[in-house]
Structures are given as structure tokens and as C-alpha cells.
N, C-alpha and C positions, 0 to 999 in steps of 0.2 A: 504494500500500500504506500502511496505517496505520503511524504511528510508535509505536504503543503495543502492548502485549501483554496477554494474558489474565491477570487477577489472581485468578481463581477458585481456591479452595483445594480440597484433597482431601476426599472424602466417604467414607461407609461405615464410619467408625470407631465408630459409636455402639454396635454390638453388643459390640465388644471392650472399650470403656470401661465398659459396663454390667457385663460379666463381671468386670472388674478391681474395680469398686466393690463388687460382691457379695462378692468374695473378701475385700476389706478389712473389710466388715461382719462376716463370719464370724470373721475373725481377732480382732476386738475382743470378740465376744460368746460365742465357743464355745471349748471346750478345744482343745488342740493336735491331738488325733486328729481332731476334727471339722473343724478347719481344713484338715488334710491331705486328708481325704476331699473337702472342698469344693473344694480346689485341683484335685484330679484330676478331679472331676466337671465343674468349669468348663473344664478342658482339653478334655474330650470335647465339651462344648457348643461351644466355640470351633472345634474341629476340624470340627464339623458345620455351622457357620454358612454360609449360602449366599454365594457370591461373585458379583460382577457378571458378566454373560455376556461371554465372550471376544469380541473384535472389535477394531475400530479404536479407537485411544486417545481419539479425539474423542468417542466415544459409549459407551465401555466401562463407565463408572460414573457415577452421578448425582453432581453436585457439591453443595457445601454450599448453593448458591443454587437448588436444585431447588424448584419450586412445583407443587403439585397443587390443582386446582379441580374442582368438580362442576358438572354441568349443572343445568338447572332444568326445572320442569314448565311446558310452554307451553299455548297454546290448544288445540292438536290433538295435538302430539307431546310425550311425557314423556321428558326426558333427565336426570331427577334421579338415576338410577343410573349415569350416565356420569361417570367420573372421568378427567381429563386431566392428565398430568404433563409439564412442560417441565424438562429436566434441568439447564439452566443459564440463569439470568436476570440474572446480574451479571458484570461484567468482560468484556463481550462485545466482539468485533471482527467483521469479516467472517469467518464460520465456520459450521459446522454445529451445530445443537442438536437433541437427541433429543426428539421428542414421542411419548409413548406414552399409550395409553388402555385402559380396561377398562369393562365394563358397558354396552357399546353393542349395538345390534341388528346382526346380520350383514348385510353389503352384499348387496343383491339385484340380479339382472340384471348379473352381474359383467362380461360382455362389453361392455355399454354403460353401466355405472354408473348403473343405473336409480334407486335410492334407498337410504337408510340408509348414508350415508358422511359423512366430515368434510371441510370446506373450511378451509384455513389460509392466512393472509395476514399480512404485516408492515405496520404502520401507524406513522405519526408522530403526535404530538399532545402539547401541553404542559399539557393539563388533567389534574387528579389522578385523575379517574374514568375516564380512557381516551380513545381517539380517536373521532372521528366517522367515518362511513362515507366521507366525502369525503377523508379522510386515509389511506386504505388502498390499497396496491398490489394491485389485482385487476382482472380483466375483460379480459385480453389474448387470451381465447380459447385459453388454453394447454392445453385438453383438449377433445376433440370431444364435449361433453355435450349433453343434450337442451335444446331451447329456448334460453332466455337464461341457463342455469345457470352458464356460464363467462364471462359478460359483465357489464358495468355497466348494462345496460338494465333498466329497471323500468317497471311500468305498474300502474294501479289497476283496470283492467277488461280483459275479453277472456280468451282461453284461457291467457295467460301473465300474468294480472293478479294483483294483491294488493290486496284491498279495504282493507287498513290503510294503503296507500301514499297519503299525502295531500300530500307535499312535491313529488314528481316524478310528475305525473299525465299521462295521455294514452297514446296507443298506441305511441309510440317514444321516450319520455323515458329519460334515463340519469342516473346519479349521477356528477357530474364529479369528477375527481381534482384536488385542490389540493395542489401540491407545497410542501414545507417551505422551499424556497429563495426563496419569494416570487414565482416566475414565474407566468405565466398558467395558470389551470386548463384542463383538456382541453375541447375543443369538441364532441366527439361520442363515442359509445360505443366506437368503434374508433380513437380518436386515440392513436397510439403515440409521441407526442412524448417521453415520459419512459421508457417501458418497452414491450416488445412480446412476442410469443409466444416469441422465441428468447432473451430475456435477463431475463424476469421471474422472480421467485422464488416467486410464488404457487403453491399446491398445491390445485387445484380439486377433486380427488377422491382421498381416502385411504380405502382399504378397511378395513372391520372384518371380522375373520374369524369363523368359526362359533362360537368360544368367547367372542365379545364383546370381544376385544382387537384392538389394532392398533398400528402403530409407523411413524414416518416420521422422516427426518432433514431438518430445514428449514434452508436456507442463508440465515441472516440477513445483512443488508448494512449496513455502517456508512456514514458520510457521505462517505467517500472513494469507495467503490464506487457509491453511490447518493446523490448530493447532493440529489435530490428527496425523500429521506427525512430526511437530515441527522442521522442517529443518531450521537451522540458529538461533534457539533460544539458548540463553546462557545457558550452562549446568554447568558452574563453580560456586563454592560457592561464596557467597557475599564477596567482598573484594579481590577476586582473579582475575587474568587476564581472561577476557572473553574467553570462548571456545564455539563458535557456533556449534550446533549439526550438524554433517554430516549425510547425507542420502545416499541412494543407488538406482541405476537403475539396475533392474534385467531383463535379457532377457532369456526367456525359449524357446529354439528351439523345434519345434514339427516335427517329421518325419512321417513315414508311418506305424508305428506299435502302437498297443495298449499296455498298460503296461504289459499285459500277453504274449506279443510276437506275437499276431495275426497280420498278415500283412493286410493292407488296400489297396484295389484296386478299380478301376472303380469309381463309385459314392459313395464309402464308406466315412465315416467321422470319425475323432477322437471323442471320447465321454468322455474323462476324463479331469479333471481340471489340469492346470499347477502346482497347489499346491499339487497334489497327489505325493506320495513319489518318484516313479520312474521318473516322469517328472521333479520334483524339483531337483533331483540329477544331472541333466544336465544343470542347470542354469548357465548363465554367468553374473558375478556380477561386477558392476562399482561403485567405490566410488564417491560421489558427495559432494563437499565442498561448502557450502552456506555462503554468506555474513551474518553478524549478523543482525538480524531484530528487536532486542530489546535492550534497555539499552546502546545505543551507545553514549548517551550524559551524561556528568558528573551529578551526583545528586546534587540538590540544586541550579541549575542555574535558573535564571528568565525565565519563560515561556512566549513566544510571539506568540499568536494565529494568524494564517493566514487562509484565506478561499478563494475559488473561482474556476476558470476555470480549467477543467480537461486537457486543452491544456498544462498546465505547470507541470502536475503531475510528469512525469519522470524526468524533469529537477530539480524540487524542491527536490524530494527525493534523487537525486544525491548530491545536495548542502548541505542538512541538516547535514550529519555527519561531513563534513568539517567545517561548521559554528559552530558546537558544540564545537570544540576545538580551533577555531581561534577567537571566541568571547565569551562573558560571558552569552550568551543567548541560550535557547533551542527554536527553531522555530518549532512550531507544524503546521500542514497543514491539512485542511479538504477540500476535493473536494466537490464543490457545484455549483449550477447554478450561472452564472455570475450576474443575477438579484439579487439573495440573497446576493452575495458579495457586490454589490453596496449599498444595503440597510444597510448592516453591516457597511460599510465605512461611509455612511451618518449618521448613528446612533452612531458613535464613540464618546466616552467621555474620560475624563482623567481616569475614573475608568474602562472603557471597551475599551482597545486598540485593534486595528485591522489593518491588512494589507490585502487588497483584490486583487484578480487577475481577470482581466476582459479584454474583447476585445473592447466592446463599452465603452465610457467614463462614469464616475460617474457624474450625474447631480449635478451642484453646485447651491444650493438654494441661492436666493438673500439675502444678509445679513448674510448668514450662513458661517461656517468655510470653508476655502479654502481646496481644495483637489489637491494633486500632482499626476501626472501620469508618471511612469517611465517604459519605454519598457524593458522587461527582456527576452522575448523568441519569436522566429520566428518559427512557425510550421504550420501544416495544417491538414485538414481532408482528408480521402482517402476511397475508396471503396475496402476493402480487401476481398479476396475470397479464398475458398478451394473447388475446383470442381474436383472430382475424379470419373471418369467413369471406366467402365470395362477394357478399354485399356490404361489407363494412366490419369495423372492429368493435369489440365490447368495451364500454367505458365504466360500467357499473356491474356489481355482483353482490348478492347477499348469500351468506353462508351461515348455517346453523352448526352447533357442535356435532349433531348426528351426521350431517353431510361430510364434515371433516373426518369423523370417525370412519365413515365408509371408505374415504380416500386413503387414510393412513393404514387401514387394514387390508388394502387391496381386495375389497369386496365387489368391485365392478369387474365384469368378465374380462374386458380388454386390458385390465391392469395385471392380469395373470397370464393370459395367452390369447393371441389374436384369432387363431383357428386351431382346432375346434373349441367349442365352449367347454371350460373346465367343469367336470361333473360336480365338484363339491360346492360350486356357487352357481350351478345351472339355474336359470330362471331369474337371476339378478339382472339389472340393466347393464347394457354394454359399457356405459360410461356415465358421468354425472349429468351430461346434457340430456340423457334419456331417462333420468330419474324423475318420477312424478313430483317428489319433494322439491327438487331443484327447479323444475319447470314452474311449479306453483309460485315459488319465491321470485323467480326471474322470468316472467312471461315475455318480456321483450328482448331476451337474450338472442343475439344473432345466430343464424344457422351456421354450423361448422361443417365444412366438407370433410367427411371422414370422422375419425374419432379423436377427441382431445388426448394429448399425452398424459401419462401419470403424473401425479403431484411430485414435484422435486423437493426432496428433503435433504438436509445436510448430514454428513456422516459423523459418527462419534457421539460422545456424551456432552450434554450441556445443561446448565441450569434453566435456560430458556426453553429447551425442549420439554423439560418437566412442566413448565408453566402451561404449555399447550395441552399436554395430557391432563393436567389438573382442570383445565377449562372444560374438557370433555367429561371428565369424571364428576364435575360439579353439576352437570346437566342431566336430568333424569332420563330424557329420551336417549341421549348418547350413551349413558351408562347402561341402560337396559339393552340397547343394541349391541354394545360390546360384550354384554353377558350372554347374548344369544337370542334375545327376543326380536322377532322380525319387525320391520317398520310397517306402517299401515298398508303399504302396497305389497307386502310379503317379502321384501328384500331382507336377506339375512347376512350376518357377519361371516367372513371367511373363517372356517372352523380352525385353521392353523393359528390364527391370531386369538381366537376365543380361548384356546388352551393356555395362553399366557396370562389369563385373568387380568387383562389390562384395566377392566372396570374397577379393580380393587387396588392395583399397584400404584399408589400415589407417589412412589419414589422413582418411577420410570423416567429416565432422562435421555432416551435415545429413540430412534425410529426403526424398530426391527423389521426385517424383511424375511420372514420365516417360511413362506409358502415354497415348497420344493418342486412345484410343478415344472415339468420340462416340456416345452412346446417344440414343434418341428418347423424349421424354416427351410426355404429353398435357397441355398447358397450357391456360390460358383462351383463348389465341389460336390454338389448334390445336397441331400438332406442334412441339416445341421440342427442340433438341439439348442434351445435357449431357455433362460429362466427369467424371473421378474427382475433380476439384476440387469439383464439386457434391455428389458422394456422400461425400467425405471431406475437407472443408475443414480447413486448418491451424488450430490454436489459436494465440492470440497469444503464449502462453508456457506454462510448466508449470502455473502457478496457474490460468490460464484453462482448461487441460485438465481440472483437477480440478473446476472449476465445471461444465463441460459433463457430466462423468461424474455429478456429483451430481444434475444436472437430468435425467439420462437421455436426453440429446439431444446429438449431435455437431454440431448446426447444419446438417446437410445439407438440401438443398432437394428431394431426390428421395425419393418414397415409393411403395409399392405402392398400387394402387387396383383396385377391381373394377367392371367395366362390362359388363352383360349376361353375367355369368359368365366374362368374359375378364380375365385378369390384365394390368394395364397399369402402366407407371410414369408418375407425374404430377409436374409441377413445382409444388411447394407449399412453404409455410413452416410448415405445421402441425407441432407437436411430436407425438411418438408417444403412444399411449394409456397411461394408468396400467395397470400389469399387463402391459404389452407394451413394456418399455424394456430395451435392452441396449447399454451403451456401455462401452468400455474406453479408457483414455488413459495415455500416458506422462507421469508427473508426478514432482515431488520428494516425498520421504517426508513432509516437513513439511506440504505442502498436502493430501496424502491424509489425514493425521491431523487436520488442521484441519476438513476437511469430512466426517469420519466415513466414509471410503471403505475398504472392504476392499481388500487388495492381493494379487497373485498370489505364490505360492511359485515361485522360479526355480531351475532346475537349475544347479548350479555345476560347476567343473572336474572333480570326482570323482563326479558323479552325485547329489549330495545336493540335495534340494529345500529351499530356505532362504527365510525371510521376513526383511525388514529389522527389526532390533532392536538394542539397545545392544551386545549380545554379538556378533552376527553382523557388525555394522559394524566393531567393533574387531578382530575376527578377520581381516577383510579388510585392515585397515590393517597388521596384523602381517605380511601376505604381501607388501606393496608394497616395491619397490626404488627407490632414487634415480633420478630421470630422467636420461637420457643428456645432455639439454640443459642441466641444472643440478642438481647433486647436492643442492641445498637443498630440492628439491621431490620428494615421493614420487609416482611415476607409478601411476595405477590400472592394474591388470593382471588382467583376469578370468581369464586362463589360469592364474593362480596361486591363485585363490580355491578352496580345498579345505576339507574338513571342514565347519565351520559358518560359513565365510566367505561373506558375501553378495556376489555378483559385480558389482553395479552401484554399489559404494561408491566415494566419491571424497573427497579432502581438499581443501578450499578454502583458498587462501592470500591474505593481504593483501599486495599488492606495491606498493612505493613506490620512487621514484628518490631518491637522496640529493641530486639537483640541485634542491633547493627551499630557500626561506628557512628560517632557524632556527626561527621561530615555527610554521611549517607542519610541519616535521619533528618538533618537540616534540609538537604536537597529535596527529599521526598515531601517534607512539610511545605516547602516552597511550591512544589507541584500542586499539592492539594489545595493550598490557598488560592493559587491562580485558577485551578479548575473550577472551584466552587465560588470564585469571585468574578474577576473580569471575564473568565472563560464561559460564564453563563449569559453573556450578552448575546442575544440572537443576531446572527449576521453571516455573511458569506466571506468576510475577510479573514486572513490568517489571525488566529488567536481567538476568534469568536465561536459561538455555538452554532453549528450547521443546522440546516433543515433536517427534520427527523427527530429532534429532541425538544423536550419541554424544559424551560429553565427551572432550576431547583427552587422549591418553595423556601421561604425565609428560614423556617425551623431546620431544614436540612442543611442549609448553608451555615447556620450557626453551629450545628453538630459537626460539620466538616472542619470548621475553623478550630473548634475545641479539640478534635482528633489530631489536627496538625500540631497544635500546641503540645498535646500529650506525646506525640511521636518525637518532636524536637527535644522535649524534656527527657524522654526515655522512660516515662512512667505514665500509666493510665489512671485518670481521675476516677472518682467514685461515681460520677454522673456521665455514663456513656452517651447520653442523648445530647450532651453539650448545652443543656439549659443554662442560660446566663444567670449568674449570681446577682440578685438585685442590689447587693451591697457593693458590687464591683463596678466602679465608675467606668472601667474600660469597655470598649466595644469589641466583642469577640470577632466581629466581621471585619475588623481593620488591622488585626495583628499580623505580624510577619511581613516579609519583604514583598510577597505577592500582592497584598492588599485586597480586602474583600468588602470594603465599605461602599457607601453610596457613591462616592466620588469616582471610583473605578468601574462601577457597574452601570450607573445611571445614564448612559448616553455619552458617546464619544464624538458626536458630530459626524460619524462615518455613515454613509448611506449603505445600509446592510443588505438591501435587497428585499427584505420583507417588511420593512417599515415599522417593526414592532416597537422599537424604542422611541422613534420619532412620533408615532401616532399616540403614544400614551400620555402626551402632554406633560403634566407635572411628574409622571412616573419615570421620565427619562430626561436626564440632562440638567435638572435643577436641584438635585439632591433631596427631593422631598420623600423619596422612598429608597430603601436598599434591597428591595425584593424584585429581581427581574421577572419572576413569574407573574407578579402583579402587573408589571409594565406590559408584559405580553398579553395578559388577559385584558387590560384596558385597551390595548391596541386592537384586539379582536372584538371589542364590545362586550366583554365578559366581566363577571364579577371576579374579585380577587380570590374568592373561594368557589371554584366552578361547581362543586357538588351541592352548593347551597341554593343554586338556581332551580328553576322549574325543570322537571323531567320531560324529556322530549326525544323523539326519534331523530337524533342528530345525523343519521346517515344521509338524510335529505338536505340537511343544513350545513354539515361540515364536510368539506372536501379535502381535508388534510392541511399540510403546512404550505399553502400556496401564496405566492406574491400577489396573485390576482385578488385573493380575499383581502389582503392588507390594503391594496390599492382601492378596493371598494370601500373599506372603512375610511380611508383618507378622503375619498370622494364625498362620503356622507358627512364627515366632519366639516369639510370645506363648505358643503351645502348649508349646514346649520349656521356656520359663521356668516355666509353671504346673506342668508335670510335675516339673521339678527341684525346685520349691518344695514340691510335695506330697510328693515322695519324701524330701526333707530333713526335713519335718515328721514324717513317719512314722518315719524312721530315728532321730530324736532320742531318743525313749523307749527304743528298742532299744539304742542305743549307751550310754545311761545304765545300763541293766541290765547290759550286758556289762562296763562299767567297774566297776560295783558288785561283780560276781562276781570280777573280777580284783583287787580291792583286798585288801590283806593284812588 
């Protein structure tokens, strides 16, 4: 993971600023009455200003670095009316960027992507005018298109030839890929040394709809995730100012002509690569500026290792660069299972310092060294999805615990074997889209050609996986289904999973795949057996699950095939067709936001369908009780998540043993103070709290500050909650070098992208509060205590952590100000007249 974070600012304020400027002009040049009318008219205009479409925060609104470019008139196809917009081109890391276009020709032969579509790829290149075709990630065969359209193969003659191709000629030539890391170029068209069909980010076929528009979310990769691109890697000589390598997004529009001018009609298809000379000549190139991914800490600083929960990854990688310069330590972070982090903390010595991140507390051995627990992050798990049918993509989904129980126990037939139907679950629906329970909850869900892929789950043990199972076990319907009771339509649990007694095992913290069924696939060497591990392979972690969902491929090796009209399963590595992708994955909310993925609304303990947002996460925290194992830790409890509380919320804790040398204790205390202080300011700049997290409530910040004091002192106080002493005049939120008081949290003047601090008025920037959660709540029009408000179905009202929501809040705040200003201006003359009448 990169140690940097997104520095892009918020966008969409131009309309409001223009309205305010117009109001000022009227105030200078017109009488009071005209000013008042102008204010009121402006209020109406502002009220009607369009807002960005609702959706995931990563794609909800264009940023200030959005770039729009037009196509050109080519030799045969005219793309001069085509306008393509990339919503973010600066401050990038590995993430999703929204690519949208208008003025295109509708895609023809949709089932096979015949012609009129866009091909998108990421490239490296240090030249100012853009990359060469040898520097572009493309050609892995990531879509079954016609001819050489999804390959690097080019030719100058023949049915797939391009007469303009003079560099790579012949019948089977190809454009080699030359990696940025200096390694050897590829040796053949299907050389997958650097990327292949299952891990490429290229998009070979993006549909243009009947109205000439289209949209895609492209997963750009930085130099950590793709060293062969090297985006964000420092290219400056040692001792010079770092210069992160920029990269490029290249869009190649494809029309209805072959490179030799032959027009395609009917069911015809394009047959040449976008890297072929004629096609490449009409490319549209966008520069991409990445955050530095290496060497952002000064050399020679003391290194402080940290390990643990993936739930804190995005937050920690945002804080790291800031801590490098504000402290004399370099804080390294390794994502690992919370259980391993607890073992590392328990095994800490003066020679082996460690800070661990965990959800469940670290057991404190009798007579052993004390361990402090400091809350540093509030986040959650989510069910992210990318479901794209022939007629459009899904943007909303509702899930109940029983539906999720069916997915996790492989109780749908196609989650076990594609053909024939497994006898032990015969009669069950093929997949969730054929389940009456799902269809009743999601009546407008788009049709999916074929069967959705199995739910992607991470491998290994995790505290957050246990939270998911506890959510199911807390629901009577799900619990009964797991115990073997059929649902109302007669669907029954996979008996191999029923044997595990999952309905009772509240300590289960992994996703078992115990069905041993072996299906038969038609492979290149004849019949080949496969299991559910081939149909539903584990993801490496939550972030990897988000990437697979974004690509629309769970990396399974089994697909349907047709042979002489007979449906067969075949063992292949081909990704699914564009327009025929359906993947759902368990991810962390921060990763879903990063890659622009919609997430499902989940039913909580009182039947409310809720999406993760600042308010719903904080409502869930309000319901948590101290852990029986350690009262310093709040235990996630989905059974208590009611009202607008999101059931898969968890608080991540930094845990550290006091059995460390004084320098390490002081350094880790500095980290905790920063994480629970300035690090809780919502925003997209380095050092701030990224989207996907809710700012810590004031009591948890106080607890973190007290834990940092205990750690630095080397002894744990009698009050693990950190409750301030009323006789102590000191402010626990401002102790230590990191500073956690109102001055460092309440607004820095930085445009954070979500506007939370700015929109909170007195809660940001004026020192009137030291609680960033209250500022965020104020910015979202919420009470400081979300759970105290009216209970509602927030699935319809809450769309997640979207900049569009914040822009809407700002719009209405401005509206109120304008109306009050206009009313005051109108009332002035009236009051003067009344005063005149009352004068003696």
C-alpha cells in the first residue's frame, strides 16, 4: 500500500461562488430593494443548481483536477464531437477514477462489441507529449473481442492488417510492452510477465449508449501496485527535490471502419488492436499526477514497526507522510490478521518494539506487562458490488442476514458446481438473483446475462470476519437457516456448512469453504475436475476484494460454454464479457470508496436497511458496550445496532505493551496522539482522515490521549477509559507533541474534498469544539449524537461518504443565508417606516 494519500480538493463550488459574486455586484450597484430581490432570486437559483449524482464517494463528484478533451477527425472515423472527461488527474494513488463521455456513436452489436466503443488503458512515459504505445498496459486478452482487438498484435497486411503500420510489419508482429522499471520488454503478444487477463486494469470495450454517452470507473495503479508502470515513484537524482513519475490515461475511440477504410455493418466487428498505427493516431491522452509512493520520509530516522488490522490501512497510510516530518520517527505498517498483531504486542520487548492494530483486545497475561488500548479509527465492512447487465449497471442493493448466510455457505447451486446441479442442494436457486427473497427486496435489480459470480471473501482469520458472522447469528431468520430450517421458498442450507454449527459458533472469525464437491469441466486436455475453490477463490485481503469487484471478475477459472447447443463448464482464465459482469465482495468501506464501488444496504437489528456513512457508523459506536475481556475496548455488537446504526461497524485500537524502551514508547505515544487528534480531521490531504471513516467521538479521543500518556509513562492508570479528572486543570486532548486539542483538529483552512469541517460553521476553525465527529455531523445536518435522532430507513437517505452530499449541504446553507439576507434587506425599509410612524 502506498504511504501517501489523495491530495485532490473538492469541486462543484463554482456555481455557488458565481451566485455569491453576482449578489455582491448587485449590492454595490443597485438600491436596497433591488439587492433584496437579487438575494432571493439567487437563493432560488442556488436551490435549483444540479448536484453530482449520488453514489460512491470515489466517483460522486468531479474534483478540481477534472480534465475534458475532445476527439479528432480521422481518416475514416470522425470523433470530433466526442468529449471525454476524467474526473481526477492529480493527487492520485491506486484508486478508481471516473471516465465519462458524450457525443459518441452508440455501440453496435452489443453482445459481441462489434464496433463504436472506447478502449482505455494506463501508460507510463516521461515525455511531455504523452506515452508511446510500447509504454501502455494493454493486450492481455481481457475481453473476448473480434480478431486482434484485445491484443498487442498488429500487422500491415491481411484481413487484420493496417496499411499505416510501418514499424511492426508482417503477419504476426506485436507491439512489445516496455516496463518503466527497466526490465526486459515482452517477447510475444501473449507474454504475461508483467500483467495478465486476471490482474490487468485495461478496459478493452466500454459501451456508448443510445444517447451518445457512457461512463466507466478505471482502476489506476501506482508504482507500489504496478512497478512496471512506476507511477508516483521518485525519478529525481538523490539529493534533489523528489519528482514523482507521472503517468497517462489513454482513450482510443473505435468507430465503424477498419484501418483500411472498410466500413463495418450489421454483425461485423472490429478486428485490429488499438495499438495499431491508424487506431493509435486517434488516441486521447490525459496526464495523471500521482502522489509519491517512495522515499517520503527523511533518511536516517528511527524506524517504528506497526502491524495489524486492514481496517486502519487507508487511515495509517494517510498519516504516515505527515508523521515523517512532524516527528523524528518513520512509522512502517504491515497489514496482518489482528490475531498476529496481538501476538506481536504480547511478545514485545525492549529490543523488539511494536504497535499493533486490533478490534478485539490484546489479552493481558497475569503478571505480564500491561498493554494500553487507544481507539484510532471508526470504520466498517461492506458488501461492495459491480453488477453490469446488458441494459445497465446496478447502483442499489438490499441484503438481509439470511441472504448473506446463503452466500457464505455456498447454498446456491452455481456456487458449488455449474453443471450438473449438486444433489445435496438440489432445488435451491441457481444464484441470488433467482432467489425469491432477493427479488422481493430488489424488484428493480437489472437483469444479469448468465449467473453472478460467488461472493468474494478474504482468506485467513480476522476480527472483522467474526463481526459478520455475529451479525448473522444475531438475526433469527439467518440463525434458523444456518441451523437447517428452510426459508419460506424451501431453500435450505448447504449441509456441509450446517455441520459446522455456524449458528452457535460466535467465535468464528474466518470464511470456511468446506463443500468437497468436484465438478467436471471441459478443459484443453479433456475433462478436468474443479471445486468451489475454483469457482470462488479467496481474495488476498479486503482491498484485493475491492479490486476484483471493480474489475468485475472474482478470478474464478470456471465459466459456462456452449458446444453444439449443450451447456458445459470449461476450465479457463478468460474474464467475463463487458455487459455481463456481476461480482460482489466483502470489503472495508474505505476500499469501496477508493474504487468507486456501490455498497449494499444491510438490515440491522430492528429491520432498518442502512448504508455505511458518518452518521450510521457513529450511531453504531453509541450502541457498543465495553468488552468483557477488557473494558478499555468497545466490542462490536450487531445485535444492538438499531435505528440508523450500521451493523458491521467496528472501532480499531492501537495496542502497545509498556515493556518497551522509553524512546519507542514516546514515539508510539506521538503516533497515537496524532491519530486521535489532527488525524481525525476528515479530508483527502496527507495527514487527514480519508473517506470511509467516521471521526472519533470526543470520549474516544480522550481515552486515546490518556492511553498515550500511560504508554509514554510506562504504566497504566486505574481508569482505562481515560475519563478526565475534574480536579485536573489540564486538557487531556492537548498533551504530547502531536496535539489533540481544538486548535489542531478544528479546521485547517484546507479544502478537504468533503467539506465537513468547513460546513460545520463554529465546529470547524474557530475553536468552539474539539470533537471532529460533531463537526462532521453538523456538516451533514446531523445531531452530534446520531443515535438520539429519529429512527429512519437511512438506506434511502444516506448514500455513504460522498462529496456530493456535502456539496448539497453547503448549497442549502448558502440558500438559508441568501434568504435571510434578502429578507433582512426587504425588512429594513419597512422597519424604518414603522419606526418613523412611532416617533413622537
